[in-house]
N, C-alpha and C positions, 0 to 999 in steps of 0.2 A: 574641449573640441569634440564634435560628434563623430560618429563612425560612418564611414562611406557605405552606402547601400550595396555597393558591389562586393563587399566583404561579408554580407549577410546572406545566409542560405535558408531556404525553406526545406524542412525535412518532413517526409510523409512516411511513417511506419505503416506497413500494411500486412495484414494476415487475413486471407480469405474474404476480401472485400472486392472481388473481381468485377462486380456490377457497377461500382462507383469510383474506383481508384483512378481510372483513366481520365474521367471528367474532372476529378479533384486535381490531378497533376496538371492537366491542361489549364485550368483556371488559375492555379498557383503560378504556372509559368507565364501567364498573361500579366501577373502582378510583379514578378520578381525574375531577375536574370538567372540566379543560381537556385536550382531545385534538385533535391536528392530524394529518391524513393528507396526505402529499405524493405525488401521483401523478406518477411520473417517466416519463411517456409510455407508460403501459400500453395494451395493445390487447385484453386479455382480461377486463376488469372486467364484472361482471354488469349486465344492463339495470337502469336506475334506481339505480345504485350511489350517485351523489352525493345523490340524494333520500333514500336510506336513511341516509347519514351525517347529513344535516340532521335527519332524524327522531330520530336518537340524540343530537343536540346536539353532533356532531363537526364541527369546521371542516376545510376542505380547500383545498389549493393544487394547481395543475395545471401540469406542464411540457408544452409542445406536442410535444416529442420526448424520447427517452431521452437523458439527459445524465450519468447515473452516480449511484451512491448518495451519494457525497460532495457532489455538486452539489445533491441533494435535501436533505441535511442543512443545507447552507449557505443554501438557500432558506428553510428553516424558521427558521434562525438570524436571517436578516434580518427575517422577519415577527415573530418573538418579541421582537426588539430594539425594534421599533416598538410592540409591545404591552407593553413594559416588564416582560417576564417575568424571573424570577430564574434559573430552571433549566429545562432540557429533558431529558427522559429518552427515549432512543431505544429503540424496540422493533421487531424485524424483523417483516415482514408475512407471512412464510412459515409461521407457527405454531410455530416451534421454541422461542420464548420463552414463558414462562408469565406473562401479565399479572398473575396473582395474586401474583407476587413483587414487584410494585411497592411495596407497603407497606414492604418492607425498605429500599428507597431513601429513601422519604419519612421513615422514622424516623431514618435517619442524617442527612438534611438538616435535620431539626428541631433537631439538637444542634450542628451545625457549619456554617460557611460556607466558601466558596472551596474546595469539594471537587470532585474529578474521581472519580466512582465507576464502577467496572467490575464487572459481574455475572460472577462466576467460575462457569462452567458445571460441573455435576457430570456427567462422562462415564460414565453408567451405562446398562446395557441392551445388547442385541445389535446394534442398528442404527447405532451410532456409527461413522462412517467412520474408517478407519485414518489417512487423510490429515489429518483434523482433529486427532488427537492429535499427530502429527508437526508439523503447521503451528503448533500452539500452542507447542510446545517451541521451534521455530525462532524464532517472533516474540518469545517471552519472552526468549530469549537476546540478541537484537539490541536490545531495549529496555534491557536491562541494560548493554550496551556503550554505547548512545547517551546514556543518562541516569544510569546508576548505580542506578536504581530497580528494584525487583523487583515483578513482577505475575504472578499465577497464570494469567491468561487474556487475553493481549493481543488475541486475535482475536474476543473476544466483542463483539457489536454492542449488547448490553444495557448502556447506559451513561447516566450523568447528567453533564451539562455545565453549568457556570455561564455564563449567556448573556452577561453584560457582559464577563467575562474572555475568553471565546472570541471575541467580536467584535473584540477588540483585536489578535488574532493574525492572521497572514497564511499562507495555504496555497496550494500549487501543485497539489495533487491533487484530482481530482473523481470518481474511481471508487472501487473497493474499497480502493485504496491510501490513500485519505483517512483511514481509521480507523487506519492505521499512523502516518501523519504527525501526526494531531491528538493522539494520545496522547503522542508525544515532545515536540511543541511546547508542549502544556499543562504538562508537567512542567518543561520549560525555562522556561516563563513563571511558575513559582512555585506552581502549584496543588498541593494535597495529594492524593496518590493513595490511595484507599481501595477496598476490595473487599467485596462481599457475595456469599454463595453463592446461586446460582439454579439452578433446574431447566432441563432442555433436553429437547425432544422431537424425535427423529429418526424419521421414518416409514421404512417399508421402501424399499429402493432403487428399486423400480419406481414408487413413489408420490411420490418426492422431486422437488421442483422447485428447481433451482439455476441462477442466472444467472452464477455464477462460472466464467470461462473459464480453465482451468488454466494454459495457456501464456502468454496475454496478461496476465492479472491477476497471475500469479506474477512475470512479468517486470517489470510496473509496481511491484509491492511490492519486488522486489529493487533496482530503480533508486532508489526513494525511500529505502530503507535505506542504499544507497551514498551518496546525497546527504546524508542526515542524519549519517552517520558522518563524511563529509568536513567538514561544517559544525562538528561537535563538535571536530574537530582544530584548528580555527582558534583563534587566541588572543583570542577575543572572549567577552564576558559572555553567559551562556546566555539571559538575558532579551532582550538585544539581538538575538540570532540569532532567537529565537522571534517577535519582532515585526517583523523586517525584511521588506520587500516582496520576494518571490521574484523572482529575475532569470532571464530566459530567455537564458542565454548560448549562444554558438555551439557549445559542446561537446555540448549536448543536441540540436542540430538534426538530426544524422544519425539519431537515434532517434525524435524526435517528428515530423519532416517530412523523411523521407529523400529523396523525389523532388525537393523544392524545394532541399534541400541540394546534391544532385548537380548539378542544373541550374546553381546558382550557381557551383560549382567549374568546370563545363564552360565557362561564359561567361568564366572567367578563364584560358582556354587550357590547362586541365588535360586530359590524354588519358585515355580509359577504362583503358588499360593502366597508366598511371602512378598513377591513383587506386586501382586494384585492388592494385597492389604496395604502396602506402602503407597501404591497409587491412589487407593481410596482415601487414605489419611491425608496425603498431600493435596488431593483434590478438595476434600471437605474443608480443610483449613484455608486453602487458597481462595475459596469462594467467599468466606466470611470477611467482613470489613475490618480486618486486623491491620489498620493503617500503619505501614512502615515496619511491621514486626512479623510479617508472614514467614520469612525465612527462619527467624529465631524460633517461632512457634513450631514450625515443622521439625526443626532440628531437635527441639526439646521433646516433642511427643515421640518421634521415631527412636530417639535414644532410650527413652523410658520404656517403649514397647519392643525394643530390639528389632526394628524394621529397617528395610533397606533405605538409607538416607539419600542415595543418589537418585533412585527412582522417585521418591517423594519430592525432592527438590526440583528435579527435571520437569515433572508433570505440572508443577505449579505455573510454569510459563504459559501453558495453554489457557489459564484462567486469569491472567493479569489484565489490568485495564487496557482498553476501555470497554471491551465487549461484555465481559462478565458482570462488572458493576452496573453497566447500563441495563442488562437483562434483569438483574436483581432489583434495581430501582423501579423499572417498569412494572414488575410483578408486585413490589411493595406498594407502589402508587395505586395499582389496581385494587389491592386488598384494602387500602385505606379509603378510596373514593369510588370504587365500582366502575371505573373506566380507565383507559390507558393514558399515560402521560405523552402528549404530542408536541408540547412547546419546548423544544430543545434550543435554548439560547444561553449565552454566557451569563447574562443577568439572572435568568431563572435558576441556573445552577448555583451561582455564587451567593446571590442574595437570599436564596432559600436553602442554603447548605444544610442547616439542621434537619429540615424536613427530608432532604434527599438522603442524608445519612441514616435517618430512621427508616426510610423506605428501603434502603440498601440492606439494612439489618433484617427487616421483615422478609424481604425477598430471598435473602441468602439462607435463612432458616428453612425455607422450602426447597430451594434449588441445591443447596450444599449436599444434603443426603441423596438427592436424585442423581446429581452429577457423580458423586462418590460411588454410588451403586453401579452406574454405567461404566465408570473407570475400572472398577473391580472386575466386572464381567469381561470388558474388552481386553484388559491386560492379561487376565487369567487365561482367556481363550487363546490369545495370540502366543503367550508364553508356553502354554501346553502344546500348541501346534509346532512351535519352533523346537521345543525340547524333544518332541517325538521325532522330528526330522533329524535332529542331532543323533538320536539313538539309532536311527536307521543307517547313518553314514558309516 
């Protein structure tokens, strides 16, 4: 039996898209009865914005500060769970999605239940960023590795989630990386993945508003991919992994709270030089293609050299798949062929795995000492600074 459209909500997370969000909300309201806007700490919304939403019959929730797109979606989830909603369909506030495509989601939800629907964007026109095409192929590949499922557009934010099923899962991400994590955990949780074709509008570069920070957000996405791949290698049932409460282990502390992490180690009589040397060793070994034995190799070397094992093991998380192997393979491919590797597909990776491993090794022999030197300098400088502050207290 299908789900009544009256129990389906359209959710619009917004952060500083004041020029477009009102029109997006109006067009969504024209397609659906229940629409919810989550203001994630915006500072550019037009005067009387909330009154305009009320006039359109649109509900809204407000974050006092910017907490991230994932946090906004989870706020909407908590609200809709109290409202006993069946589904929520997320639409971006920047005007890239066409709310007129919402009926395609509703039609599919009428026929089946327990679906996770992703709107597969048609990349047509002159203004489609090249990074979007590459990012989509990159995300699609890692979803295949993590779940075995195929998706044509893992990076699309135009999605339908079943509220009750989503509320049972646990998530560690709160920013753009949430959309990476939620897709994998939903599939692990047993939801059926379906796709619908949707249109997408990309304005000219000078008119485009994006809050995606390439370095920070790509790092966050790479880290959650590394975490999900690591979980999938554990001998546990996928549904158990999906519903388990995320743990904040010490291995991630150096990435999430680096200053606090260094202060803790300095309190345990570690020296700036010793910490820097451990970071360099951990980085060097983490970059090498020591498949499945990185941790053992780091433990062996740090014990033999009497270095800080906690620092060395913690910093390796920064260089786990997929970002670092990809950089090494790219460089190795360039060293072999004189041009960059641009064809990132599941077949090109799996069928040509021996070549990719060889290129990974070649690239790592160049990047490992570079990253190790950078880690040494960064950790030494930070530890010296923090040690000096401790001495002044």
